[in-house]
N, C-alpha and C positions, 0 to 999 in steps of 0.2 A: 504494500500500500504506500502511495506517495505521501511524503510528509507535506503538510499544508504550508510549511515555511520554505519549501524548496524554491529556488529561483526559477523563473520562467526560462524556457529554452531560448538561446540566442536567436535573434531574427536573422535569417540568411540575407546576404547582400542582394539588392535588386538585380534583375537581369540586365539593366542598362546602367552605365556609369555616367555621372554628370560630366559636363565640360570641365569643371574644376578638377575632378578626379583625373580626367584624361590629361589635362595640362600638367598636373603634378606628376603623373606617370611619365609623360614624355620628357619633362625637364629633369626628373629625378633619375631616369635611366640613361638618358642620352647626353647629359651635361653634369657639371659639378655645381651649377648654379643652385642656390638654396631653394629646395622644393621638397617638402615632406610628402612622401607617397602615402596616400590614405587607403588605397586599395591595391591589392596584388592578385587579381583574378582575370578571367578572360574578358568580361565586359570592360574592365578598366584598361586592359591591354588593347582592346579594340579601339576605344576612344583615344587612348594614348598614342597609338601608332598613327591615327588620323591627325593628331596634333603634332606629330614629329616635325613637319615643316616649320611650325611656329618656333620650336626649339632651334631649328636651323637659322631662322630669321634673327633670333637673339644672338646666336653665336656669330653670324655673319656681320651684324652691326658692331658687335664688340671687337671683332677682328679688323674691320675696316677703319675704325676710329684711329687707332695708333698709326696705321699705315698712312692715312691721309695727313695726320698731324706731323709725322716725320717729313713728308714731302713739303708741307707748309713751312717747316723750320729749316729747310734747305737740304734735307737728306736726299739720297739718290733713290731711284726706283727699285734697285736691287735690295737695299736695306729695308725699304717699305714693304717689299714683297716677302722678305724673310720673316719680318715681325708679324705680318698679316697671316702667314701660314702657321706661325708658331702659336698664335693665340687659340685657334680651335683645338690644337693638340693639348694645350694647357687646360682648356675648358672641358676636355673629355678625359683628362689624366692619361692621354695617349692611348686610350683603349681602342679607338678605331684604327690607329696605326698598328697597334699590337695585333688586332684582328686581321689586318691586311697581311702582316708578316706571317702569322700563323696559317692563314689560308693559303698563302703561297707555298709554305712548307708542306702543307697537306696535299695540295695539287701536284707539287713537284716530287712527292715521295714515291710515286708509282707503286704504292702498296694498296691492298684492299681497303675498303671504306673504314672498317673497324680500326685497322692499324693507322690509317691516315688521321682519323679522329683522335687517336691516342697521341700521335705526334703533335697535333694542333693544341692539345691540352697541356703539353709540357711547358715549363716556364722558360726554357731557353729558346733561342731563335736560330734556325739553321741557315745554310748559305742561300737557299732560295728566298727565304724571308728577308735576309739582309739586303740582297741585291734588289729585290722588288721594292722594299721600303726606300732605299736610296734613290732608285730611279723615279718613283712616284713623287717623292718630295722634291727632287730636282726639277721635274717637269712642272709641278705646281708653282714653285718659286720662279722658274724661268718664264713661264707663261704669264704669271701675274706681273712680273717686272716689266714685260713688254707692254701690258695694258696700262700700268702705272706711268710708263714713259710717255704715253699719249696724254693722259690727264689724271688727276687724282680722283675726279668724279667717276671716270670710267673704271679705274682700278677698284674704287670702293664698291661700285655697283656690281662689278664682276665677283668680288669677294662675297658679297651678300648672296648673289645668284648661285654661286657655287655651294655655299653652305646650305641654302634652302634645298637645292637639288639633291645634295648628298643625303639629307634626311628624308626627302621624298622617295629616293631609291629604297630606303629602308621601309617606308610605308608600303610601296608596291611589293616588296619582298614578303610582307606580312599578310598578303592577300590569301583568300581561300584557294586551296589546291596546292599550296607550297608546304610540304611536310617538314617536320623537325627531324634532324639527323639523330638526336639522342633525347632522352626524356627530361634531362635537367638543363638549367641555364636559361639565359634570356631568349635564346632561339626557340626553345620549347614553349616559353611563356607567350610569345607573340606570333608564332608560326600559324598561319591560316586563320587569323582572327578577323581580318577585314574583308567585307564583301567585295567582290571584283568590281561591281558598279561604283562603289564608293571610292575605291582606289583609282579607277579610271577618271572619275570626276575630279579628284584632287590633282591628278596629273594634268588634265586639261586646264583647270582653273589656275594652277601655278604657272603653266606655260603662258597663258594669256596675261597674267599679272606681271610676269617677267618682261614681256614686250611692252606693256603699258608703262611700267616704271622706267623703261629705257627711252621712251618717246622724247623726253626733253633733250636727249643727246642726238636726236635726229631719227628719221625713219630707218636708215640702214642699221643703226645701232639697235633699234627696237626689233627689227626683223632678226638680227643676229642673236639677241638674247632669247627671242621666242623660239628660234631653231635650236639653240644650244641646249635648252632644257630637255626636249624629247630625245635629242641625239645622245645626250649623256645618260638618260634613262635607258636608251637602247643598249648602250655599252654595259650598263649595270645589269640589264636583263640577260645579256649574253653570258656574263660572269655568273649570274644567279643560276642559269640553266646548267652551266658547266658544273657548278658546285653541287646542285641537286643530283645530277647524274653521278658525280664522283663520290659524294658522301651520303647519298640516299636522303638528302634533306639539307636543311640550313642549321647553322649554329650562330651564336652571338658573334663569333669571329667572322663569319661570312657577312653578317650585317655591317660590321666595321669595314670590311674590304669593299663592299658595295659603295659605302659612303665615300671612301677615299678615291676610288676609281672614278666615280661619277663626278666628284668635285674636280679632279684633274682634267677630265674630259671637257667640262664646261670652260675651265680656264684656257685650255689649249684652243678651243674653238673661238672664244672671244678674242684671244691674242691674234688669231689669224684674220679676224675681221678688222 
């Protein structure tokens, strides 16, 4: 017989997470900015991954500010680019870069999926990871320096666009139908949480906004930004499919790799423009 003074059973969380819960999830998992995660479940992950581009916007703005300030103080484009690339790394504790290196080691190992995942989980970085990390960072810095050399406004906007697109690539990787490679970690928490229609709508909306925000720089710049976003997402999609085939799903490391590759692609394309 139940004691009359027993506490009532806890109320289960609702099937839908609030926007506030989603924003906290996005900022709490994808940045080091102060954000107390209030829910860690599938509904919160769904809303959180939809809000991932917002986290990218904050990171991009914080990265562009010191770069533009250095140029205004007389610094060169290369210095501004190095600082701008360093800020997102600091704001993520280098987790996305670590994910890029680990993913490269896993893809380059030529071992079965289980063994490759074990390699990715190790704390050390292998030769594939080191070379990939070095190349991607050099590409990001070199491309951004070219854009900064044109003007600080173009450089700042490129940094913001790259940061938003990087997180949008994560959003698309969390869509339905993309499995998790293993049961634990961030990859398992967010894999397959977002409806395909919502992911596609976010991609289209971000592309349009990128073009609109670049309109003050002229129609060619607006077109360049609008084309760079889907092109970078396409590059991320190729990497995602390769990882799903290779590892039988995605991990947190794969999400980090998608972010860095997508950001580099955006910067390269904008530097060519």
